C-alpha positions in Angstrom: 0.9 -10.0 -19.7 -0.5 -11.8 -16.6 0.7 -12.0 -13.0 3.0 -14.1 -10.9 2.1 -15.3 -7.4 3.8 -16.7 -4.4 2.3 -17.6 -1.0 3.2 -19.6 2.1 1.1 -20.7 5.1 2.0 -22.0 8.5 0.4 -22.2 11.9 2.4 -20.7 14.8 1.8 -22.0 18.3 1.5 -18.5 19.6 -1.4 -16.1 20.0 -2.3 -13.6 17.2 -1.1 -10.6 19.3 2.4 -12.0 19.4 2.5 -12.7 15.7 1.0 -9.3 14.9 3.6 -7.5 17.0 6.4 -9.1 14.9 4.8 -8.7 11.5 3.6 -5.1 12.0 7.0 -3.7 13.1 9.6 -3.8 10.3 12.3 -3.3 12.9 11.8 -6.9 14.0 12.2 -8.4 10.5 16.0 -9.0 10.8 15.4 -11.1 13.9 13.3 -13.7 12.0 13.6 -13.2 8.3 16.3 -13.0 5.5 17.1 -9.3 6.3 20.2 -7.9 7.9 18.9 -4.4 8.5 15.6 -2.5 8.5 14.4 1.0 9.1 11.5 3.4 8.6 11.7 6.3 6.2 8.3 7.6 7.2 5.9 6.6 9.9 2.3 5.6 9.2 -0.7 7.8 9.5 -2.0 6.3 12.7 0.9 4.3 14.0 4.6 3.9 13.1 3.9 0.7 11.1 0.4 1.6 10.0 -1.0 2.7 6.6 1.2 5.1 4.8 4.4 3.9 6.6 7.4 3.5 4.3 10.2 1.2 5.4 13.3 -0.4 4.0 14.7 -3.9 4.3 18.3 -4.9 3.4 18.4 -8.6 2.3 21.1 -10.8 3.8 22.6 -13.7 1.9 20.4 -16.2 3.7 17.8 -18.0 1.5 19.9 -17.3 -1.6 18.6 -13.7 -2.0 21.0 -11.1 -3.3 21.7 -8.0 -1.2 19.2 -5.4 -2.5 17.4 -2.9 -0.3 13.7 -3.2 -0.8 11.5 -0.2 0.0 7.9 -1.0 0.9 4.8 1.0 1.8 2.0 -0.2 4.0 -1.3 0.2 2.1 -3.7 -1.2 4.7 -3.6 -2.7 8.2 -6.3 -4.3 10.4 -4.6 -4.7 13.8 -4.1 -8.4 14.6 -5.6 -9.6 11.3 -4.2 -8.2 8.1 -1.3 -6.2 6.6 -1.1 -5.1 3.0 1.9 -3.6 1.4 3.6 -2.8 -1.9 7.2 -2.6 -3.1 8.0 0.9 -4.2 11.7 0.5 -4.9 14.6 -2.0 -4.8 13.5 -5.3 -6.3 12.7 -5.3 -10.0 8.9 -6.0 -9.8 6.0 -4.0 -11.2 2.7 -3.7 -9.3 3.8 -5.9 -6.4 1.1 -6.3 -3.8 1.4 -8.5 -0.7 -1.0 -9.4 2.0 -0.2 -11.0 5.3 -3.3 -12.5 7.1 -3.5 -13.9 10.6 -6.3 -16.0 11.8 -6.9 -17.7 15.2 -6.5 -21.4 15.0 -6.9 -24.2 17.6 -3.1 -24.5 17.8 -2.4 -20.7 17.8 -2.3 -18.5 14.7 -2.6 -19.4 11.1 -0.2 -17.2 9.0 -0.7 -16.7 5.3 1.7 -14.4 3.3 0.9 -14.0 -0.4 2.0 -11.7 -3.1 1.3 -11.0 -6.8 3.1 -8.8 -9.4 3.2 -8.3 -13.1 4.7 -11.1 -15.2 7.8 -9.4 -16.7 11.3 -10.8 -17.4 12.7 -9.4 -14.2 9.5 -10.4 -12.3 10.0 -14.0 -13.4 13.6 -14.0 -12.0 12.2 -12.5 -8.7 9.5 -15.3 -8.7 12.2 -18.0 -8.6 13.8 -16.5 -5.5 10.5 -15.7 -3.7 9.1 -19.2 -4.3 11.9 -20.5 -2.1 12.1 -17.5 0.3 8.4 -17.1 1.2 8.0 -20.5 3.0 11.3 -19.8 4.9 10.1 -16.3 5.9 6.8 -17.6 7.2 8.6 -20.4 9.1 11.0 -17.9 10.6 8.1 -15.7 11.7 6.2 -18.6 13.2 9.4 -19.7 15.1 10.0 -16.3 16.5 6.4 -16.0 17.6 6.6 -19.4 19.3 9.8 -18.4 21.1 8.2 -15.3 22.4 5.1 -17.2 23.5 7.1 -19.8 25.4 8.0 -18.7 28.9 11.7 -18.9 29.7 12.5 -21.7 32.1 13.2 -20.9 35.7 
């Protein structure tokens, strides 16, 4: 059957701690991504957004995505470095696994967001949307981190 894969990378001119604060808290996602709402169904084992956390994201119409609610579960987290999650409901994908990695870079933080899932008919349709959405999501994350890292004038 095979797998499908999408990924996007970008360097944010912001320290890893700022990027991590945004990516590790699903409640911030509507501020910088294609989601209109977010919430937690269950907190993580060691922190609200840590391993075991289950959260939901309602897609907005931005980026051409439909309006489904995706339910995701955090599988692993290394503070400031790596977040791994899976989709457990909402979008029609099977065995979806995504990994967000952050690495210090001379200019700030290198962000890499990658996902793979089974090659099914529905999975191929999702692939079309996510190939476009992932670069925009990572760009929005980088922009939000840079805005937080830049002191307000005055």
